[in-house]
Structure formats: structure tokens, C-alpha cells
C-alpha positions in Angstrom: 108.1 116.7 36.6 110.0 119.6 35.1 112.7 118.6 32.6 115.7 120.9 31.9 118.2 120.2 29.2 121.2 122.6 29.4 123.7 122.8 26.5 122.9 119.1 25.6 125.4 117.9 23.0 126.0 114.5 21.4 128.7 113.6 18.9 129.1 110.3 17.2 132.7 110.6 16.0 132.8 113.5 13.6 129.0 113.6 13.4 127.3 116.2 15.5 123.8 114.7 16.2 122.8 117.3 18.8 124.5 120.6 19.5 124.1 122.9 22.4 120.4 122.0 23.0 118.9 124.0 25.8 115.2 123.9 26.7 112.9 123.7 29.8 109.8 121.5 29.7 107.1 122.2 32.3 105.6 119.7 34.7 102.6 117.7 33.5 102.8 118.7 29.8 102.8 116.7 26.6 105.7 118.0 24.5 106.4 116.9 20.9 110.0 116.7 19.7 109.4 117.5 16.0 111.6 117.7 13.0 112.7 115.9 9.8 114.5 112.5 9.8 118.0 112.9 11.1 117.5 116.1 13.0 118.5 114.6 16.4 115.1 114.2 18.1 115.5 110.5 18.9 119.0 111.1 20.1 117.7 113.7 22.5 115.1 111.1 23.7 117.8 108.5 24.2 120.0 110.9 26.2 117.0 111.7 28.4 116.4 108.0 29.0 120.0 107.3 29.7 120.3 104.8 26.9 123.2 106.8 25.4 125.6 109.0 27.3 125.9 112.8 26.6 129.0 114.3 25.1 128.4 117.6 26.9 125.7 119.4 28.8 123.4 118.6 31.7 119.9 117.0 32.2 117.8 117.9 35.3 114.7 116.2 36.5 112.9 118.5 39.0 116.2 120.1 39.7 118.1 116.8 40.2 121.1 116.3 37.9 120.5 112.9 36.3 123.0 113.3 33.5 125.1 110.3 34.6 122.4 108.2 36.2 121.6 104.8 34.6 118.2 104.4 33.0 116.7 102.3 35.8 117.4 105.1 38.3 115.7 107.9 36.3 112.1 107.0 36.8 111.2 106.9 33.1 108.8 104.9 31.0 109.8 104.3 27.4 107.6 103.3 24.5 109.4 102.2 21.2 108.3 102.4 17.6 108.1 98.6 17.4 106.2 98.1 20.7 108.8 95.5 21.9 106.2 93.2 23.5 107.2 89.7 24.6 105.4 87.4 22.2 105.2 84.4 24.7 103.6 86.5 27.4 100.0 87.5 27.8 98.9 91.1 28.0 98.9 90.7 31.8 102.4 89.3 31.7 103.7 92.1 29.5 102.3 94.8 31.7 103.4 93.2 35.0 106.9 92.3 33.8 108.6 95.6 34.8 107.1 95.2 38.3 108.5 91.7 38.5 111.9 93.1 37.8 111.3 95.6 40.7 110.3 92.6 42.9 106.8 94.1 43.6 104.6 91.5 45.3 102.3 89.5 43.0 99.0 90.8 44.3 100.2 94.4 44.0 101.5 93.7 40.4 98.1 92.3 39.4 96.2 95.1 41.0 98.3 97.8 39.3 98.2 96.0 35.9 94.4 95.7 35.9 94.1 99.4 36.9 96.4 100.6 34.1 94.8 98.2 31.6 91.5 99.8 32.2 93.0 103.2 31.7 94.2 102.2 28.2 91.0 100.3 27.4 92.6 96.8 27.5 91.0 95.5 30.6 89.0 92.8 28.8 92.0 91.4 26.8 94.5 90.6 29.6 94.6 86.9 28.7 95.5 87.4 25.1 99.0 87.3 23.5 100.4 90.0 21.3 99.8 88.0 18.0 96.1 88.1 18.9 96.0 91.9 19.1 95.8 94.6 16.4 98.6 97.2 16.0 96.6 99.7 18.0 96.0 97.3 20.8 99.7 96.3 20.9 100.5 100.0 21.2 98.1 100.3 24.2 99.8 97.4 25.9 103.3 99.0 25.3 102.0 102.3 26.9 100.4 100.4 29.8 103.7 98.6 30.4 105.5 101.9 30.5 102.9 103.6 32.8 102.6 100.7 35.3 105.9 101.7 36.9 104.4 105.1 37.8 107.2 106.9 35.9 108.1 110.5 36.4 108.6 110.9 32.7 107.0 109.1 29.7 109.1 108.9 26.5 107.4 107.9 23.2 109.7 107.4 20.2 107.7 107.6 17.0 105.0 105.4 18.6 102.4 105.6 15.8 104.5 105.2 12.6 103.7 101.5 12.2 100.0 102.1 12.2 97.7 102.9 9.3 96.2 106.4 8.9 92.9 105.7 10.7 94.6 103.9 13.6 97.2 106.7 14.0 94.4 109.3 14.3 92.6 107.1 16.9 95.8 106.4 18.9 97.1 109.9 19.0 93.7 110.9 20.6 94.1 108.1 23.0 97.6 109.1 24.0 96.4 112.6 24.7 93.5 111.3 26.8 95.8 109.0 28.8 98.4 111.8 29.3 95.7 114.2 30.6 94.3 111.5 33.0 97.7 110.6 34.4 99.3 114.1 34.2 102.7 112.5 33.7 105.1 114.7 31.8 105.4 113.2 28.3 107.8 113.7 25.5 106.6 112.4 22.1 109.0 112.2 19.2 107.5 112.5 15.7 108.3 113.8 12.2 104.6 114.4 11.5 103.6 118.0 12.0 99.9 117.3 12.0 100.4 114.8 14.8 102.5 117.3 16.8 100.1 120.2 16.2 97.0 118.2 17.3 98.0 116.7 20.6 100.9 118.7 22.2 100.9 121.5 24.8 104.2 122.7 23.3 106.4 121.7 20.4 110.2 121.6 20.3 111.2 121.9 16.6 114.7 120.7 15.6 116.9 120.9 12.5 120.4 119.4 12.1 120.7 118.9 15.8 119.8 122.5 16.8 116.7 123.8 18.5 114.8 126.1 16.1 111.8 127.1 18.2 110.0 126.0 21.4 106.4 127.2 21.6 102.7 126.3 21.7 101.6 124.8 18.4 99.5 127.8 17.2 102.3 130.2 18.2 104.8 128.2 16.1 102.4 128.4 13.1 101.5 132.0 13.6 104.8 133.4 14.7 107.6 131.3 13.2 111.1 132.2 14.4 112.7 131.7 11.0 112.2 130.4 7.5 112.7 126.8 8.4 109.9 126.9 11.0 107.6 128.6 8.5 108.4 126.1 5.8 108.1 123.0 8.0 104.7 123.8 9.5 101.6 124.0 7.3 99.7 122.0 4.7 99.8 123.2 2.0 103.3 124.5 2.6 103.8 128.3 3.0 104.2 130.2 -0.3 107.7 131.8 -0.9 108.2 134.7 -3.2 111.9 135.5 -3.6 112.9 139.2 -4.2 114.6 142.2 -2.7 113.7 145.3 -0.7 113.5 148.7 -2.4 112.2 151.3 0.0 108.7 150.4 0.9 108.5 147.9 -1.9 109.1 144.2 -2.3 110.4 143.7 -5.8 110.8 140.4 -7.7 113.2 139.6 -10.6 110.7 140.3 -13.3 110.0 143.7 -11.6 106.6 142.6 -10.1 106.2 144.5 -6.9 104.0 145.0 -3.9 104.1 147.8 -1.3 104.7 146.2 2.1 105.6 149.5 3.9 109.1 148.1 4.4 110.9 151.5 4.6 113.4 151.5 7.5 112.5 148.0 8.7 114.8 146.1 6.3 118.1 147.4 4.8 117.8 148.6 1.2 118.6 145.9 -1.4 118.3 143.0 1.1 117.5 139.7 -0.7 114.3 138.3 1.0 111.5 135.8 0.8 108.0 137.1 1.1 106.3 134.1 2.7 102.5 133.9 2.8 100.2 131.2 4.1 97.6 129.9 1.6 94.8 131.2 3.8 96.3 134.7 4.1 95.1 136.0 0.7 91.9 137.8 0.1 90.2 138.7 -3.3 90.0 142.4 -3.9 88.0 144.4 -6.5 90.5 147.1 -7.4 94.2 146.9 -8.2 96.4 148.8 -5.8 100.2 149.0 -5.0 99.8 146.9 -1.9 98.0 144.1 -3.8 99.1 141.3 -6.1 97.9 141.1 -9.7 97.8 137.4 -10.4 96.8 134.9 -13.0 94.8 131.8 -12.2 96.5 128.6 -13.4 94.1 125.9 -12.0 91.4 125.5 -9.4 90.5 122.6 -7.1 87.2 122.2 -5.4 87.4 121.8 -1.6 83.8 122.2 -0.4 83.0 125.7 0.5 86.5 126.8 -0.5 88.6 126.3 -3.5 92.3 125.8 -3.7 93.6 128.0 -6.5 97.1 127.7 -8.1 98.1 131.2 -9.3 101.1 133.0 -10.6 102.6 136.2 -9.4 106.0 137.5 -10.6 106.8 134.2 -12.3 106.2 132.3 -9.0 103.4 129.7 -8.7 101.6 129.7 -5.4 98.5 128.3 -3.7 95.7 130.2 -2.1 92.4 129.3 -0.5 89.6 131.3 -2.2 85.9 131.2 -1.4 84.1 129.2 -4.1 81.6 132.2 -4.5 84.1 133.9 -6.8 83.9 131.1 -9.4 87.5 131.5 -10.5 88.6 129.7 -13.7 92.0 128.9 -15.2 93.2 132.0 -17.2 91.3 134.5 -15.1 93.1 137.6 -13.8 92.5 138.3 -10.1 93.8 140.9 -7.6 94.8 139.5 -4.1 95.3 141.4 -1.0 97.3 140.2 2.0 95.9 139.7 5.5 97.8 140.8 8.6 98.3 137.3 9.9 100.3 134.6 8.1 102.5 137.1 6.1 106.2 137.1 6.8 109.5 138.5 5.4 112.6 136.4 5.8 116.3 136.9 4.8 116.8 134.8 1.7 120.2 133.6 2.8 120.1 133.2 6.5 116.4 132.5 7.0 116.2 135.2 9.7 112.8 136.7 10.2 112.4 140.5 9.7 108.6 140.8 9.8 
């Protein structure tokens, strides 16, 4: 099912939780709503589900305006952070409960519950109660309960945040498998960039209630729309060198400079950030005006690569360097910049120039 949000806005009194949010999500995709705590992503999910009313804007499901429809008429399945299973019911009872509410005949309820339980790999645990299940198993039951209604849209609100790291990895792979098998349009809310990057077809990144960028995961990483997007995605975080534009040059406060061929692309004197991914440096043999003369502060072994902490122009930064170079603290090294993973942003507005 295609989902369109058009000028979606939600105010709680004087607080603007979501503002003029417009995005189109394609049929059959898994889309992550990503952003820091308080950015409005769960509010968007709750407006999609009908749990909270919109202040302004429209929601369309396959062209149908569902903005004012109650939750039960929207054809959605919702999975919460805390699973919300009924402790006195078995796995079978929890999965079939939504069908009881819909007055589906018992034989059909059981058939559909068994079918969906097999899909989520819980077919042999239908007689157990939630307290007899692990966290991951409880999450599978919650997903099965949402899917058994054959929803047009599956909404997952931080579904893995209560699990330990290993289970989270396992369950996000399972959620992706289930989504691919069912082909149900799925919206997954998370603040975890690694989670979003690993399982989604597209990511919708939010900040302070506003849409920042909507793109495929790798496009978001390789072509960030602004400074916030570049800073939010990446581990380690992107390196930021503050300075200003002087003709072709990027110049820092201590007069350290590098030739970026900026002439004509950015107004003279503009205060900017030169932002460089840790993997976008390369060791060079000779100094040149388009390279960075750096000092090595510390080196951390990471298998075939090393993570070096270096200084350029008074700014400490991180770079992945092949361990063949054998860098040591105190060494002087010249680094060139690759074409990919190097950006220039306006220091005040965060607008991307390059």
C-alpha cells in the first residue's frame, strides 16, 4: 500500500511536535522513521495509526483519505515497544485475539494463527504463555498478532529497544525476512542509525518535527542533504573542520589551509565546515596544497586497518588508515581527500554547498 503524508502537522499546546511533514512511501517497502529522541517520529506513527488526531494536513492510504478515520477502519497492524501481550493468554490466544474482536469463526482463527506463527518461527510454542518466552519470542508473538489481521500497513514503534544487543541483531534480521515474505508496507520507528541502515529500503530522517531527508540508506550516507544528516549518520561520526572560504582555499583559524578548488562555488569569506568521513582520507607521500599536513595523536588497532586520531589546524579527527603504514603517536603524515565522503556545509545554516 502506498502511504502519502501531506503537510502533516501536530501541535500539543504550544509544542510543535511535527511540522509540515510531507512524504510519499511506496507500496511494499520497509521504511525507517529515524531521528533523535523527541524529533516527532513516534508522533508521526501515532497519527498514521489514528491513535492521535492531526492538527493539520492529510494522510492517504492508496489514494484514500484516512485522516479522520478511526484506527479500526484503517487496516493497520501496530507493534509496540513493550509488546503489550496478554499475560493470561497463550501464544495462540494472543495471536487470535484480534480475530475474535472481528468475529472471525474459530476454525478460521486457528488456521490463520498457525499459519502466521510458522511465518514468525513460533509454531511449536503456541501453548506457552508470555512469561515462558524470551524477549525475542515475545516480540515475534507481537508481530504475529499484528500480521494475523492481514493489515495494509504494519507500524513498529521502537520494537527492539528492550532487547539485548545480540537479540536486537537477530530480531531486526527476522523483521526484514518477515516483511519481505509478506510484502506488507512497513514503517519502523527507531533512533538507532545502524538498525535503520541495515534493514530499510528507504529512511525518513527527522529533526525537531521536520523532515530532513528521505532517501535510500546509502544515498543518505553518501549524499547528505545538510549538516545534520551528515552528522547523524556514520560511526565514527563525520569529522568537521570549521573555517572559511578564501578563493580556492579552505582556511582555518590558525591559517591551516587546503586547496579544494572552491573558487566561484561558495561566496568569498563564507564560514563553513569541511566535513570528511573517516574512510575518506588517503596517505600521500608528498605534501601539496590540496593535502592535509597532520600530526598523529594516537592509533588503535582494528584488524587490517587502524583508527588514527590526528590533528589538523588545531582540530582533532579520526581516520581509517591501512595498518601497513605503521603510524605511531607523534608521527607527521600527509593525507589526501577522496572524492566520496567529503562535503562543505554552511557553518551557520547547515546548508550543503559541495
